[in-house]
N, C-alpha and C positions, 0 to 999 in steps of 0.2 A: 510627449509618447503615447502612444494609444496601441496600445497590445491587444491584437485576437486567438485569446483560451480557444483550442478546436479541439473535440475533444468527440469521443462516440454517442457516451451518452453520457447523463445525467441523474442514472439510475446511484443505489447507494453502492459505495466501493473504497476500495483508495483511488482511483486515479482523482472519480469527482471528490473526494477528501483532500488529497492536494491539489489542484484543481481550485480549489474552493478559497483553501489557505490562500494559496499563493497569491492568491486574486484579493485575498479580503486583505493582504499586504500591504500586494505593492498600492495599492486604492491609496491609504497609507502615509506612503512614499509621494505621492502627485502622479505615479502613472496610472491612463485612464486605461480600462481593463472592460472589455464589452466577450462573453461567452456565447457558440455554438456548436449545436450535436443537435442529435436527433429526438433529444428531449428526453424528458427521466421523471422520476417521481423526486429527486429534490432541485428539482428549476425552483421553489420558494427559496428556499435561502441564499440560493444570487440576483432571486431580485430582492429579497430585504435588503441586503448590502446594496444595493438600487443600480444594478449592471443592469445592460442591454442584452438579453438572451436573443437570441436567431437559432432556426433550421435549418437542417443539411439534409441530405439526402443519406447520409451516411451507413445505414445496419446492415451492413456486408463485412467478413472477414478473408474477405475474397481480393488482393491485391492489382488481382487482375477484371476486378467487376466493372461497368458502364458505369456503377454511381460515384467511381470513385469521377472517373472526371464530370457528373453529372456537380459532385461538391466544388472541383475546384472553381467551373464556372458558376459558383454558386455564392463563394466566397467571392468572385470577381462585384456582383449584385449587395452585397452586405457591405463594401470597403465601399456604394454611397451615400449608405449609411450610419455606417460606421469608418468615416478615415483613417483605420490604422494601419503604418508607421510599420509594425513586425508583428509573423506568423508565427506562434508559438502551438507546438503540435502534440499529443502525449497519443499514443498506440500506432500500431504500424501504418494499418489502413489512414489516418489523418496523416500520416506522415509524408504516405504519397500524394493522397489529395494537393495537402498544405508545398506539395517538393511539385506539382502541378506548375500551380496557377502564380507562383513566384517564376519557374521556369517564365513563363511567356510577359509579369506584370514587372519582372525584377523590384520583388519587393522582400525582405529577405526572410526568413525560415529556420525556428529556431525548435527541432528535433528532441524533445525529451523522449529519456528511455528507461521506461519503466522498471525493466522484469531480463529476462536470462529467454531466446532464444530455438532451446534445442530442439523441441520439434520442429522445426525449417529449420538448419544445420542443412538438410539436406536438399535444400529445394536453390541453386540456382538462383529461381528469380530475386533468392532474395539481397544477393553478392550482387546483382547487378543492377538494380532498381533500386539503390542505397538509400536516398530520399534520408537521408541526415545531416541536411541542410545547414545554410553557414557555420552553424555550429553543430554540435548534439551534447547533451547533459546527461550524464548517467548520474542515478541519485545511489552508486558505492561504486568504489574501484573496480569491482569486482565489474559492473557489469555492465563498466571503461574499459576492464581487458576482458570481457564476453564480447563486445564492440569491433576493437582491434582483429584479433587474434581469430574473428569463427566469418568477420563478414568485412573481411574489410576497411575497415572503418581510418581515415584520416587521424592521427594520436593527436596530432595538433590544434585540430577545429572538436576531442573532445573534452570537454569540464568537468569537473563532476564536482557537484552538491551537494553533499552528504544528507537525505531527506530527516525529514523532526516536521513533531508536535507544532500541534495551536497550543501554548502554555496554556494562556488565558481563558479557551474554549476549556480545555481538559481540567472541571474542577474539581480539588483534593476533598472539599469537602459539600460534593454534591451528597443529597440524601442517598445513601444504595437499596440496593432492591432490597422486598425482603425474601432472601432464599432460605432456606436450614439448610438441616448439614454441617456433620463434624468432622474432618475436616468442610470447607468449602472449595470446591475444584471448579475453572472453569475456561473454559478455551472458547475463543472466537476467529472470524474469518467467513469465506463461501465456505460451502460445503460439496470438497470436489478430493477426492483422490488422495492430489497432492500434499492438500493441509495434510494428512496422515492419522485424521480424528480417528480410522476406524482400530490402528494402532492405542491412540489413546484410551477408547471406547475394551480391548483386549487386555489393558492393565489394571483394570478397573477391580475384577476381579480377589487380585493381586493386595491390591491395598484395602479391600473388605475385609479381611481376613485378619489383619491389623487394626483398622479403622470401620469397625461394620457401622457405625450411621453417618460415612462420607459422601458423603452428593457429589456427582457430575454437570455440571452448566455448561451448554454450547449455544455461544448462541452467532445467528448465524441463516440463512437461507441460499440451499441450492438444490440442482437434480441427485443430488449425493445420498441426503436427507434418508430414501425406503431403504437404501444400504447401508445406514451406520443402523435405524433401528433392528433393522433384520436379524444384523448383529448383536445389538445387546439382547437382542427375545434370546439370540439360542446358545448365548453366555447366562441369562434369566438374573439378568439384573438392569431392566427393564425401570424396577422401582427408583433408582438410583441414581439416572443418568436423566434427564430432562432435554429439550431445545428448547428455545426460544427463538425469537422472530422481534424485529424491527423497536428494541428497546434503549433510550438507554445508556452510550457507551460507557461516561461515566458510572454512572450510576451502577453498573452492569457488575465493571471493575472492580468498585469497591465496598461491594459485599462477598468480595472473596476473599480465602487463605492464600489459597494460590491461583495462578497463570499457566497454563502448560500449550505449546505451539508444535507438535513433531512432526510439523513437514519435509514432507521429503525435497521439496526446492523453494526457496527463499531468499531475493534478494534482496531484504530486507528484515520486516516486518514492520510493521510501525503498532497491530496490533501488544505485539510486548515494547515496544520503548511507553504506549499508555499506561501499563502494567506495574512500569517498573515508576516513570514519575510518580503511581499511585505508592507508589511502595508496595504495592504486591512481588515480592517475589516469582521470578519466574523458570518451571520449566521446560527448557528446547533442545532438539536434536541438537547434534552440532555440524549443523550442514552453511551454507555460504551463507549469508547476510549476517544468520544469528550468531553466525563465532564474530562481530563481527560487534553481535549487542552483547555477547553476557561472557564474561571473564571464569570460568569456576567455580564455583566454590565462592563469592567476589559483587560478580551483579549480578544469578544465577547458579543454577545448575544444569549441569549438561546432560542426557542423557544418548541412548546409540542409536541411530538412524534405524527403523522398523523393529524396534525392541522394544512390549509391550511391557516387561519382566522391568532392562533398566528404565522404564517411563515410572513404574511401582513404587522403584528403589531409587530413582530421586525423589519422588514426591512424599514416600515415607521420612524419608532423611529430613525434608525440609518443616516435616511437622512435629518430629522428633529431637530436631535438635534446635531449640530456639535461641540459643544463642546466635548460632549462624545464620537463621527465620532474619537474625535483626538486624545481622551484621551487612544478609545483603542487601535488606527494604533499605536502606543508609544506604551503599552505598552506589546501588540501581537509579535510585532516584536526585543523587547529585552526577549522576553519569548525565545522566538527562539533559537535566539543567545544563550542564557542562558543552555538551556534543549535539543534543540536538532540538531546541530551539529554532522553530522557525525562523521565527519573525526575525533571528540575528544574519537568518542568511542570502534575507530579499533583496542585501546592495551586490551579492554573488548573482543577482538572476538579472539587474538592472545595469553590470560592466557587462553581461555576457547580451542582451540586450545593445545596447550600447555599440560596441565590436560593431556587430551583425549587420549594423546600421550605418554603422562609418566607411564598413570594408564592398556593401554597397553600391553607396553612394560617392565614393572614392574614384 
């Protein structure tokens, strides 16, 4: 079987990592994989796996852009060099391009949905051009419900494969970054308002009252960086907040005492899963997919959304209660091994691929 993974770019991000890990384990199962995108700084990682990399003109967020048609045409050209049996798309614009190509070529398309589309719920075009392929893969039950409830997806064609992480790549013995502070609190992700970093920053003064040597670190990049810096300056806590980028996630996480992700919206939160696997107790806002990861006081602590005081209270509780800290660390690590090992989910992807191909050719 040959599968072409289609995504907008290969820059650092959750979907790029997801696709990379999926490709890695598909190869181990004997599935031939190639990847196409507009390119990006993570291309070298895919090449190290021995994958063929193809370019598509998909730099757009507009589902009706001429680039969608150009991409659909390019996919047919790629087929001459890599005769794929199935297209596996990630994100909305690639789903539309793959669906268009599939319509004319009759090559099956499987669409992967990685999140919610609340900003698009008023857009009729989203419901008309479903682009959900022969089958759709939702990364959590909540994402599946979102597709069915708001966009009229066929429940029989939406399959849930709970997202996971590559445990082999996330080494618990990785040498930690040299970070100072007592305690050391960290977070990671795209610097955008939806991640809630502004509320984490606003929680810092309260934590400093109890632990004046505390340091906070945020690993990530994004357009919201300057706004977050301005918030820290107004609160006069700049000396206790450091932004990092392009660092090893395992090395970063291994240096932390507590991981915090106060998102306003989160389909799942793989950074939390990664922290849990490394035994770092998380503090998360009680929203969406984060509720799937954190059972309060068992696999982490939940804070109220948009609530700096609740965040600071949770951080202080974890730092103060060593017994609770240790128990959460043990429980969270075990949960990841039991539920979020991506290598154990690969057969589920292959079964969907086989079903899509069979239903197309029969």
